[in-house]
Structure formats: C-alpha cells, structure tokens
N, C-alpha and C positions, 0 to 999 in steps of 0.2 A: 260195600265193595269187599269181593272174594278174595279170599288169602293170597289167591295167583296173582290177582291184579294188583294187590299191594306189592308184591315182593318182584314185579316188574318196573312200578313204579320206583321203588329203591336202587334197581339196577342202573335206570336209565340218568335217576340224579346223580347216581355216582361215577357214570362215564363222563356226563357233564362237567362236572369238578374237575376230573382230570385233567381233558383237555383244556377247559381253562386255566390252569395253574402251569399245562406246557405251551401254551402261546404265550403266557406273560413274563417267562423265565429270564434271565439275565445272558445274555453272549449267544440268544437261541438264532436259528437259521428263519428265516420265512422274508416278508415283505412290509414287517410292521414298520410305519415311520416313526414313531413315538417312545421309542427304546428310553428307559430309563433305570435302569438295573445299575447296581455298583460294580464296577470293575471291568466293564467293555465300552469299546466303542463301536457305533452303528453306523454302516453306510448303505443306507436303503435296508437298515435293519437285521442285515446281516452283522455280525461279528466279525471284526480284525483285529484282535487284540491290543487295541491302545491303553494307554494308561489314562482311565479319568477316574474323578473322586463323583462322590453322589451326585448323581444327577448326568453321569456320564458323558462324553463329547460327539456328536451327533455332526455323520459331511452327509449331508443331502438328504438327510432321516429324520433325526431328534427334531428337530424345530423348522419344518419346510412349513411356514407360513403361521407360526406357534412362537410360542416363549418358550424359556430354557433357562436357568438361572441354576447358581451354588457352585461347588464343588472346586478342583485344583486339577490345573492340566500340569500332565508332565512336558520336560523341557524335550527336544527332539523331533521339531518341528510339529508337534499335536496341535491341534485347537485350544485357545482358550478353555478356561473352566465354564461349564456354563453351555459347550461346543457355540458351531458357528451356524447361526441363524440364517435360513435364505427367504427372505421377503416378510422377517419377522424381526422380534427382539432378543438381544443378548444381554445378562448383566451376571457382574459379579467375580471373581476368580483373579488367578494371575497368571501369566507364559512367561516361560524363560526358554529364548531362544526360537522359539515357533512363528508361524508364519504371520498368526493375529494373534492381535493383542489381548488383555483381560477384559473379558466380556464379549469374545469370540470377534469373529469378519461379519459385519452385515453389510448386506444384499440389498438396499432397497429398504432397509429397515434402520432402528436405532441401535448406538451403543452406547454403553452409561458404565462409568466407574471403573475400578481396578487402577492396575499398577504396570504398563508394559516397560520389560529390559530389552536390553540393545540386543542385536541379532539383528538387524534393517525390517524389524516387523513395524506394527502400525502402530498408531501410538494409545496409550490409555483410554480409555472408554471404547476403543474397537475403532476401524476406519469402515467410514460410511461412504458408498458411493451412490449418489443419489439419495441420500439421506441424510441424515442429525449426527453427529460427532460433538457427545457435551464431556470436558473434565476431563483430569488425569497427566499423565507424563510419559513420555517418550525418550529414551538414553538409546542414541544410535540408531535410529530409523530415521524414516522419511519426514514427518512431522513433530514441530514440539509440544509444548506446553498447551494441553488441552484436546488433543487427536488432531486428526484429518481428517477434511470432508472433499472431495472433488466434486463438482458441480451442483452442492448442494450447501448447508447452510455450517456454520464453524460458531459459536458461541464462547469466547474466552480462548480460544485456539491458534492453532497454528496448520493453515494449510498445507497441504501436496506442494510444493515448491517453493515456498515460503522460508522467513526463515526468522521473522521478526516474534519477539515475546509478545504479547497479547493479543493475536490471533491474526493471522492472513484466512485469506477466502478467495480461491480463483474460481471466476464466476457465479458467485452468489454474495451473500451478505456476512459481513465481519463484525459481531458489538462487542468494544471496546479493545480494537486491535486493527491492523491494516489492510485494506483490501486491494487486489488485483482483479481490475475490470468489475469492481461491485461498490460497494458504499462502506468507507470506513468510518464509526461513530468514536467518538471519546478517546482516538487513539494515534497512533505516529502510522503515514502511508510508508510503502515501502517502493520508494523511487517515485514516488507520485504526489496526491497534495494532502497531507493530512498536518492538522496543526489542533491547538489545544481547544479542546469542545468541539474536537472532528474533522473531518476533511474527506477528500478524494481520493482515490488511487494513482497507481501507477508502474511498483514496484514492489521495493526491499524496502524496509527501513531499520535502521540498526541504534536511532537514536532515543528507543524507550527511555533505558536507564539514564540518560541525563534531562529528562523535563521531556523529552518531546520538542517538537516545532512550536514556537510560542509567534502568533501574528500580532499585527501592531491592533492598538486599539483603536477602533472606528472614533474619528471626528477629534483624536488626540491635537493639540498644540503640535504645529508642524515645522522646522524648518529644512532648506534645502542650500545644505553648503561642497556642494559638488566643486565648486571651484576655489574649495581652500578651509581649512576647519577655521572656528574662532568658537570662545566661550558661546554658549547656543541664548538668547533672550528669555529672561525668566521666565517661567510660566510653560514652555516649551519639552513636552516630551517622548517627539518622535524627530529625529535627524537623520537624513541620506549625507552621507560623506562616501567620495573618493576611495577605493581600494588602498591607496597607498595611504590613507591618513587614519590615527588612532582614533577608535571609536571615542565618542562622548560618554563618559563616567556617570552610571546609574538611569541610562536614557535606552530608549527602543535603537537601536542602529541599524541603519537599511547600508550595505555594501555597495556603492555603484560600479557597475564592473561595465566596460564598452565591449562587448561579446562581440559585436557584428562587423563594425570598422577598427583600424588602427589608430590609437592616438599618433598624434603628429613625432610625439616624443618616445616612439616605440619603432617607427619605423627599421630603424637600424636593425635591431631584432627580429623582423620579421623577414626583412632583405637579405639579411644575413644568415638564417639559420632554418626558414621556413619559407623559402620565395615562393613553392610550388602552393602554399596558401594562399597566394593574393588572387582577387580575383582580377584576371588582365583579359582584354580584348584581343580580335585576332591576331593584332599585331605586335602582342605581346606587352602591350602597355597595362599598367594597372589601372583599374576602375577608381575614380576619383570623385567620392561626395563633393560638390563645388562647393555648398554654405560653411562647410568646416574645414577642406581640406585633406580629406581622410579617406587612405584606401580603403577598399572595402576587403573582407574576407571572404573566402569562396568555398560558399556552404551546399554548392549545388550536386554532391553526389555522398555516398555515405562513407564512402574510404574517407574522405575531406573532413566531414562533418566529425568524423571518431579522431580525426588525429585534430583538431579544433578545440576537442571535448576535454582532450587529454592538458592542452595547454590552458585553455578558460578554465576549466574544470580545476586548473591546480591552484589558479586566482581565488576560486572560490571557495576550497578549500582553506586558503589559507585567510579568506574572512574570517570564518569561524574560529582558527587560532588566535587569530587580531582578537576577538570577541565581540563581533558582530552577529545580531540577532536574526536578519533577512538581506536577501542582494536583490537589485534591481539592475536587468540586462537590457541596457543601451541598443538603439540603431536596430531594433527588430525588422524595420520596415526597411532592410536595407534594398530590399528586391524592388522595390520602388526608384531607387539609384543604379540601377544595376545594369542599365543596357538593353534588357530582358534575356539578361544571361541567368537569374537568378532568379526562384518563382516561391510565391506564400508558402507552398508546401516546402521548399527546400529549409527556408527558415521556422518553419512550424516542427518539420525534425530537428532542426538542431537545437531548438529551445528543450523538447525533451528531453534530450541528453543533457543540458544544463540544470533543468530541474530535478533529474534524478540524481548529478552529484548535491545539489543543495539539499536535496530531502534528507540524503544520506549523509549530510554534515548537520542535522536538525536544523536548516535554514529555510525558512519560508523564502519563498521567491515571488518576484512581480513583475507582470505584465507593464512595460514600457512604452505607453503611447498606441497607436496602429489600432486605433477602435473597428479598422474594419476586421479584427484578428479575435475578438472576444468571443464569439461564435466555438473557438479554437480551444479553450479554456482547458478543456479536459484535455485535449490533446497536446498541449505545451505543456500540462501539469504546474498551471500558475496558481497561486493563492491568493493576489490581491494586485492590486494596480496603483502605478505612477505614473501621472498623466501630466503631460506641457498644454496647457491653452487649449483646453476643451471647453474652456466657457468662449473664448473667442472663436472657435470653430463650431458651436455649439452641440460638439458631443460627449458632455459628463452623463446625461442619460443612457449613453450608449453602456458604458462602462458599467453606472450602477446596475443597469436593467442584467447583470453578470454576476458583477462584484457586490452587489448589495453597497453599503455605505463605506466599507474599506476601499477606498478611492481617496487617494494624496494628490492635490491637485496645486500645480505650477505655475504663476498666472504672470505673465514681466508686462501687461500693461495695467493701468490703474481702473479704465473702465471695465475689463473684463471682470479683474477682482471683484468689484464691486457686483460688478452682476452674479457672481458663485456666491457669493457670503449673502445675498437675499435669496436667490434662488434654491441652494443648496447649503443650510445651514445646519445639517447633518453631518455635513464632509468637512475633512480637513485641508484647507485653501491655504494658499500662502501666497504674498506678491515680492518678487524678487526683480533683480537688476538680471538683463540676458548674461551677460557674463558671470553669473552667480558669486561675485566679488566676495570680500573681505569686510569688514568695517574700515579698514584702514585705508580702503580705496574711495576715494570720493565719489565713486559712482553706483558706491553700493545705497544697496535698497533692500528692506524688509519690513512686510506689515502683515499679520496674521488675522482671520476673522476672528 
C-alpha cells in the first residue's frame, strides 16, 4: 500500500467518525426517532427544549413502536419520565401536573409503575387505550388505584368512569374489583352484581371497605317469616322478614320489599302523596291484583320508574341500615296482572334500578318468582332467587339453570314440598302456610328439608 493511499484512508475514517458523532448528538435536528440524549425532548427527532432527565421525553419520536425507560419528567404538561410511547412500552419516573402519568401515556401498548399526582392526569402506571394498565395510584385524576383502562384490561385498578377501589373495567375484564360491561372476580360491583367470591356487573359500588356484598349460603336451613317475625327454629341460618321487622340476630337476613305493588296498609301514602305513580285504566281507576287486593305501581315510563326508585330505594337503604344482608323484591311479574298496560321490559328496567340501589348499599338482591325472566338476570342485576311453589309448577330447574344452588324455595302444599326435598336435596326448601303466619297462629306451618 502506498503512502498516498494510506493518507486517503485516514482522511475518510476521520470524516466518517465526525459525521457519526454529529448524528448522535443531543437536541440535534433531523429525522431521528430514537433520541436518547440528556437534557432534551424530541418531537420526531427535533429538539423542542423540553425538560427531561436521562432517557428524555419523546413525543412521536423516541418510542415509536419501541421501549423508553428511566428518568424523571418535569411539571408543566410535559410527558412522564420515559416519554410517551406510541405502540410501545413505557416504564418508570414521575410526572406532576402533566398530561400523562408516570411511565408516560401508552396508546395500544403497556404502562407500568410509578406514581401520578393531581392535575387531571391518568392513573399511575400510565393510561392505556386498548392496552393494559397495571398498578399505581392517582390523585385528582380520572382513575383511582391501579390506573385506568379503556376498552382493555385493568388489573387491581379502576377504569375510566368508575370510582370503586379494587378495580373497575369498562368493556373488559376486572380482576379483584368491579366490572361494568365485563366480568368481576373477587370484588364488589358498581351498580351491578358483585358478591363475595365474585359477581357480575352493572355500575359503581362503594361497599368494598365494609366487606362487600355477601350472598346467602346455598342449601342452608331457611325460614320464611314475611307474615310476622318470631324466634327461628333451631338450625335455621337464613331468614326472610318484612322490611318493617327487625333482622334476626346472628343469621343471614333477607329483607322483603313489595316493590311493584302497594301493600293494603300503605294505600293512603300512595293515593295522597304519589297518586300519579299508581297504575290506572283509561277511566282513571287503579289496576288491582285481585288475589291480594293490591294496587299496581306504574313502571311504564322511565320518568315514573325514576320516581318509584327514589321511594322504594329508600326502603332498600333502610334495610341496610337496619342490619339486613339482602333484599327480595316481590311482584316482579305485576305486568301479567296489568291488563296489558305494563310490559316485561318495563319491570326489568325498574328491577335494574332497584338492584343498583341494593348493590350501592352492599346488599345482595334476589329475583322473586317470574321464571320467564331468568334469562334477564344480567339485565336485572340480581344475585340469587327466592321462589314460591316452583316444585308445584315444575319450574325449579329453570331457576337453578341460571342461579345454580342459590335458589331458596317456599312451598305451601306438603306434596310439593316432599317432591322438592327428594328432587333437589341441594337446595334450601321450606314448607309454610299460605299466610306465612307466626307460631301463635293455629294455621302456622313450618318444615324444612
């Protein structure tokens, strides 16, 4: 090799080194998408004077489809440490008053770790749209503990639009919390169907701190005392009593509420204070349940259902205050006695409103009778069933197909009771007199399987 050739090679190597150093400098112009220099924020590779620590903050640049980690982002709307990742992963750091939480905002990707502060930002661990949010805590933002997930999966967190600690997910799956439109496992549901050991969905719940919703034990000895309270027979563990009675000490108590018709001793309250909420025919006369002489409540419009829910809902709230564990809402099938003025859809919609109130008060809620509506369990938000005479009418299997063994049965004829005890030994079944009277009455009947 000649001396002249050697000199040329040295010059070319030096030029290549200089060009390489320039292209990798912090805060440089150009179209670089992997800026990692200290002290600069990169928008598509061009420095914009942001305040980012090691690792920088990248908007549409540093983490396009990649991973950015480390550092601490400053306040004033800057991205969180580690930058914003589009289609990638972001981890670490802390953001104050910024638009994105620690770990940055991840669109279609994952956000993990950190702690977000106030300012309307997203939850710790970042905000994931269509992705996954895990861990962290947010103060003053949209989501609570665990970050926020919209249309994705939230683990141990709370979703956008929810408020329950333990986790809420919108349109996805929530583990350890409550779900709206999805599935909740091991937590309490917001306005929906949650219970100990899991539940379904429907809205927002605030009962996690008090232990959550507890369902009755399947196949427990049961007594039905809605006609008058008395000392339960030995061995009884679950008892249903009228909302105006006190719950039985030490037992699981179900609060009986006539939510779709008017008790005869409460007619004056309704006729004098809420006459427009009574179902009436074209002549203005109240529609009456001929079997019990009870006027029907008018659930035909959303406005009337809302008014009714405020009244009946206050009774449900009092059940909680009095110490009950659950409620059963009677006469769900009032549409069948309404002369065609009410529909199944009307009563399903009203039942959903009552279920929301029950769940907000940490009460389980039962579907009472109406086997034709078991397919609407999710829409109604019910947790278990209290059923009269399903053995007599061969309907018990319809309820167990949906509620499993959480079906509590009252029979009024001895032959139906015996059939039930033989056919369904796994269910709670009781024989009562038709007037569900107390032991002081000559007509009193009680027997359990």
